[in-house]
C-alpha positions as protocol buffer text, in pm:
chain_id: "A"
residue {
  index: 1
  type: VAL
  ca { x: 0 y: 0 z: 0 }
}
residue {
  index: 2
  type: ALA
  ca { x: 134 y: 345 z: -88 }
}
residue {
  index: 3
  type: PHE
  ca { x: 25 y: 664 z: 86 }
}
residue {
  index: 4
  type: VAL
  ca { x: 126 y: 959 z: -128 }
}
residue {
  index: 5
  type: VAL
  ca { x: 88 y: 1334 z: -90 }
}
residue {
  index: 6
  type: CYS
  ca { x: 199 y: 1452 z: -427 }
}
residue {
  index: 7
  type: ARG
  ca { x: 252 y: 1725 z: -676 }
}
residue {
  index: 8
  type: SER
  ca { x: 375 y: 1485 z: -948 }
}
residue {
  index: 9
  type: LEU
  ca { x: 300 y: 1118 z: -1004 }
}
residue {
  index: 10
  type: GLU
  ca { x: 606 y: 1063 z: -1224 }
}
residue {
  index: 11
  type: GLY
  ca { x: 788 y: 860 z: -957 }
}
residue {
  index: 12
  type: LEU
  ca { x: 517 y: 593 z: -957 }
}
residue {
  index: 13
  type: LYS
  ca { x: 656 y: 438 z: -1275 }
}
residue {
  index: 14
  type: THR
  ca { x: 925 y: 268 z: -1065 }
}
residue {
  index: 15
  type: PHE
  ca { x: 651 y: 82 z: -872 }
}
residue {
  index: 16
  type: SER
  ca { x: 519 y: -131 z: -1161 }
}
residue {
  index: 17
  type: TYR
  ca { x: 402 y: -405 z: -921 }
}
residue {
  index: 18
  type: LEU
  ca { x: 199 y: -167 z: -707 }
}
residue {
  index: 19
  type: GLU
  ca { x: -141 y: -314 z: -617 }
}
residue {
  index: 20
  type: GLU
  ca { x: -305 y: -41 z: -404 }
}
residue {
  index: 21
  type: LEU
  ca { x: -269 y: 335 z: -432 }
}
residue {
  index: 22
  type: ILE
  ca { x: -433 y: 600 z: -214 }
}
residue {
  index: 23
  type: LEU
  ca { x: -420 y: 951 z: -361 }
}
residue {
  index: 24
  type: ASP
  ca { x: -684 y: 1116 z: -142 }
}
residue {
  index: 25
  type: ASN
  ca { x: -667 y: 1491 z: -65 }
}
residue {
  index: 26
  type: ASN
  ca { x: -408 y: 1584 z: -329 }
}
residue {
  index: 27
  type: LEU
  ca { x: -583 y: 1851 z: -542 }
}
residue {
  index: 28
  type: LEU
  ca { x: -558 y: 1616 z: -842 }
}
residue {
  index: 29
  type: GLY
  ca { x: -778 y: 1702 z: -1138 }
}
residue {
  index: 30
  type: ASN
  ca { x: -896 y: 1551 z: -1465 }
}
residue {
  index: 31
  type: ASP
  ca { x: -546 y: 1593 z: -1609 }
}
residue {
  index: 32
  type: LEU
  ca { x: -420 y: 1316 z: -1379 }
}
residue {
  index: 33
  type: LEU
  ca { x: -178 y: 1090 z: -1564 }
}
residue {
  index: 34
  type: LEU
  ca { x: -67 y: 764 z: -1412 }
}
residue {
  index: 35
  type: PRO
  ca { x: 210 y: 546 z: -1552 }
}
residue {
  index: 36
  type: ARG
  ca { x: 113 y: 196 z: -1659 }
}
residue {
  index: 37
  type: LEU
  ca { x: 50 y: -1 z: -1340 }
}
residue {
  index: 38
  type: PRO
  ca { x: -68 y: -343 z: -1461 }
}
residue {
  index: 39
  type: HIS
  ca { x: -109 y: -492 z: -1111 }
}
residue {
  index: 40
  type: LEU
  ca { x: -297 y: -202 z: -953 }
}
residue {
  index: 41
  type: HIS
  ca { x: -638 y: -325 z: -834 }
}
residue {
  index: 42
  type: THR
  ca { x: -731 y: -51 z: -583 }
}
residue {
  index: 43
  type: LEU
  ca { x: -722 y: 324 z: -648 }
}
residue {
  index: 44
  type: THR
  ca { x: -872 y: 589 z: -426 }
}
residue {
  index: 45
  type: LEU
  ca { x: -890 y: 947 z: -550 }
}
residue {
  index: 46
  type: ASN
  ca { x: -1123 y: 1079 z: -280 }
}
residue {
  index: 47
  type: LYS
  ca { x: -1145 y: 1454 z: -212 }
}
residue {
  index: 48
  type: ASN
  ca { x: -955 y: 1575 z: -516 }
}
residue {
  index: 49
  type: GLN
  ca { x: -1070 y: 1809 z: -795 }
}
residue {
  index: 50
  type: ILE
  ca { x: -1204 y: 1563 z: -1053 }
}
residue {
  index: 51
  type: SER
  ca { x: -1512 y: 1690 z: -1235 }
}
residue {
  index: 52
  type: PHE
  ca { x: -1728 y: 1627 z: -1542 }
}
residue {
  index: 53
  type: GLN
  ca { x: -1634 y: 1957 z: -1703 }
}
residue {
  index: 54
  type: ARG
  ca { x: -1640 y: 1931 z: -2080 }
}
residue {
  index: 55
  type: ASN
  ca { x: -1519 y: 1585 z: -2182 }
}
residue {
  index: 56
  type: THR
  ca { x: -1225 y: 1565 z: -1943 }
}
residue {
  index: 57
  type: CYS
  ca { x: -1364 y: 1303 z: -1707 }
}
residue {
  index: 58
  type: LYS
  ca { x: -1429 y: 1072 z: -2002 }
}
residue {
  index: 59
  type: ILE
  ca { x: -1065 y: 1119 z: -2102 }
}
residue {
  index: 60
  type: LEU
  ca { x: -952 y: 1043 z: -1745 }
}
residue {
  index: 61
  type: LEU
  ca { x: -1164 y: 726 z: -1729 }
}
residue {
  index: 62
  type: ASP
  ca { x: -1032 y: 614 z: -2071 }
}
residue {
  index: 63
  type: HIS
  ca { x: -678 y: 677 z: -1942 }
}
residue {
  index: 64
  type: LEU
  ca { x: -743 y: 467 z: -1631 }
}
residue {
  index: 65
  type: ALA
  ca { x: -887 y: 185 z: -1842 }
}
residue {
  index: 66
  type: GLU
  ca { x: -566 y: 183 z: -2043 }
}
residue {
  index: 67
  type: VAL
  ca { x: -299 y: 217 z: -1773 }
}
residue {
  index: 68
  type: VAL
  ca { x: -459 y: 21 z: -1485 }
}
residue {
  index: 69
  type: PRO
  ca { x: -624 y: -276 z: -1659 }
}
residue {
  index: 70
  type: SER
  ca { x: -654 y: -477 z: -1335 }
}
residue {
  index: 71
  type: LEU
  ca { x: -847 y: -204 z: -1151 }
}
residue {
  index: 72
  type: GLN
  ca { x: -1129 y: -353 z: -944 }
}
residue {
  index: 73
  type: TYR
  ca { x: -1188 y: -90 z: -677 }
}
residue {
  index: 74
  type: LEU
  ca { x: -1214 y: 282 z: -748 }
}
residue {
  index: 75
  type: SER
  ca { x: -1331 y: 556 z: -516 }
}
residue {
  index: 76
  type: LEU
  ca { x: -1400 y: 913 z: -629 }
}
residue {
  index: 77
  type: LEU
  ca { x: -1597 y: 1032 z: -325 }
}
residue {
  index: 78
  type: GLY
  ca { x: -1563 y: 1400 z: -246 }
}
residue {
  index: 79
  type: ASN
  ca { x: -1498 y: 1502 z: -607 }
}
residue {
  index: 80
  type: ILE
  ca { x: -1735 y: 1717 z: -811 }
}
residue {
  index: 81
  type: ALA
  ca { x: -1756 y: 1426 z: -1059 }
}
residue {
  index: 82
  type: CYS
  ca { x: -1914 y: 1209 z: -790 }
}
residue {
  index: 83
  type: PRO
  ca { x: -2260 y: 1356 z: -724 }
}
residue {
  index: 84
  type: ASN
  ca { x: -2343 y: 1305 z: -360 }
}
residue {
  index: 85
  type: GLU
  ca { x: -2652 y: 1440 z: -189 }
}
residue {
  index: 86
  type: LEU
  ca { x: -2468 y: 1453 z: 143 }
}
residue {
  index: 87
  type: VAL
  ca { x: -2213 y: 1697 z: 0 }
}
residue {
  index: 88
  type: CYS
  ca { x: -2435 y: 1887 z: -245 }
}
residue {
  index: 89
  type: LYS
  ca { x: -2807 y: 1928 z: -176 }
}
residue {
  index: 90
  type: GLU
  ca { x: -2869 y: 1981 z: -549 }
}
residue {
  index: 91
  type: LYS
  ca { x: -2776 y: 1617 z: -619 }
}
residue {
  index: 92
  type: ASP
  ca { x: -2986 y: 1309 z: -549 }
}
residue {
  index: 93
  type: GLU
  ca { x: -2961 y: 931 z: -567 }
}
residue {
  index: 94
  type: ASP
  ca { x: -3058 y: 933 z: -937 }
}
residue {
  index: 95
  type: ASP
  ca { x: -2761 y: 1160 z: -1017 }
}
residue {
  index: 96
  type: TYR
  ca { x: -2533 y: 924 z: -827 }
}
residue {
  index: 97
  type: GLN
  ca { x: -2671 y: 619 z: -1010 }
}
residue {
  index: 98
  type: ARG
  ca { x: -2620 y: 785 z: -1350 }
}
residue {
  index: 99
  type: TYR
  ca { x: -2261 y: 861 z: -1248 }
}
residue {
  index: 100
  type: ARG
  ca { x: -2211 y: 495 z: -1155 }
}
residue {
  index: 101
  type: TYR
  ca { x: -2346 y: 376 z: -1492 }
}
residue {
  index: 102
  type: PHE
  ca { x: -2112 y: 615 z: -1674 }
}
residue {
  index: 103
  type: VAL
  ca { x: -1802 y: 508 z: -1477 }
}
residue {
  index: 104
  type: LEU
  ca { x: -1891 y: 138 z: -1509 }
}
residue {
  index: 105
  type: HIS
  ca { x: -1937 y: 181 z: -1883 }
}
residue {
  index: 106
  type: LYS
  ca { x: -1577 y: 306 z: -1903 }
}
residue {
  index: 107
  type: LEU
  ca { x: -1420 y: 77 z: -1641 }
}
residue {
  index: 108
  type: THR
  ca { x: -1585 y: -256 z: -1705 }
}
residue {
  index: 109
  type: ASN
  ca { x: -1374 y: -461 z: -1461 }
}
residue {
  index: 110
  type: LEU
  ca { x: -1471 y: -269 z: -1148 }
}
residue {
  index: 111
  type: LYS
  ca { x: -1614 y: -476 z: -864 }
}
residue {
  index: 112
  type: PHE
  ca { x: -1655 y: -180 z: -626 }
}
residue {
  index: 113
  type: LEU
  ca { x: -1717 y: 187 z: -703 }
}
residue {
  index: 114
  type: ASP
  ca { x: -1687 y: 424 z: -410 }
}
residue {
  index: 115
  type: THR
  ca { x: -1831 y: 232 z: -114 }
}
residue {
  index: 116
  type: ARG
  ca { x: -2072 y: 9 z: -306 }
}
residue {
  index: 117
  type: LYS
  ca { x: -2029 y: -328 z: -467 }
}
residue {
  index: 118
  type: VAL
  ca { x: -2111 y: -329 z: -840 }
}
residue {
  index: 119
  type: THR
  ca { x: -2420 y: -538 z: -904 }
}
residue {
  index: 120
  type: ARG
  ca { x: -2489 y: -754 z: -1209 }
}
residue {
  index: 121
  type: GLN
  ca { x: -2788 y: -533 z: -1290 }
}
residue {
  index: 122
  type: GLU
  ca { x: -2573 y: -218 z: -1277 }
}
residue {
  index: 123
  type: ARG
  ca { x: -2314 y: -378 z: -1504 }
}
residue {
  index: 124
  type: GLU
  ca { x: -2583 y: -471 z: -1759 }
}
residue {
  index: 125
  type: GLU
  ca { x: -2737 y: -123 z: -1748 }
}
residue {
  index: 126
  type: ALA
  ca { x: -2391 y: 35 z: -1785 }
}
residue {
  index: 127
  type: LEU
  ca { x: -2326 y: -169 z: -2098 }
}
residue {
  index: 128
  type: ILE
  ca { x: -2656 y: -63 z: -2254 }
}
residue {
  index: 129
  type: ARG
  ca { x: -2689 y: 302 z: -2148 }
}
residue {
  index: 130
  type: GLY
  ca { x: -2375 y: 398 z: -1959 }
}
residue {
  index: 131
  type: ALA
  ca { x: -2229 y: 608 z: -2241 }
}
residue {
  index: 132
  type: PHE
  ca { x: -2532 y: 837 z: -2220 }
}
residue {
  index: 133
  type: MET
  ca { x: -2534 y: 878 z: -1842 }
}
residue {
  index: 134
  type: LYS
  ca { x: -2278 y: 1153 z: -1793 }
}
residue {
  index: 135
  type: VAL
  ca { x: -2415 y: 1388 z: -1528 }
}
residue {
  index: 136
  type: VAL
  ca { x: -2398 y: 1749 z: -1645 }
}
residue {
  index: 137
  type: LYS
  ca { x: -2543 y: 2078 z: -1524 }
}
residue {
  index: 138
  type: PRO
  ca { x: -2765 y: 2267 z: -1766 }
}
residue {
  index: 139
  type: LYS
  ca { x: -2619 y: 2601 z: -1873 }
}
């Protein structure tokens, strides 16, 4: 397990066998770039600055799918991208579920997202409609 407070993630490339990485509270945004970590199965990015602005979260999720192919547990709690009614009263459970479908559509191997186990029904729904579930604010 690695606990990192970071400004740059460049040094992680020397840890190619890393399995768990906790990057909570680091002011990381959608421009996060990880080196290829083929054994990484757990990644927490809680309380950073990841959002659904423009198409950048899609790019981040595509990047994660490419560089951490073994990822099974991801947590994005406390980020703008993760709509949570406890943090923002404008969000509700439907917003959170749409977010889950979108993330699961991009990261098909996840077994847990945030604090919840991924269900078979969620996985099926993500395959069918996940690409259309990005949560956005009307202008």
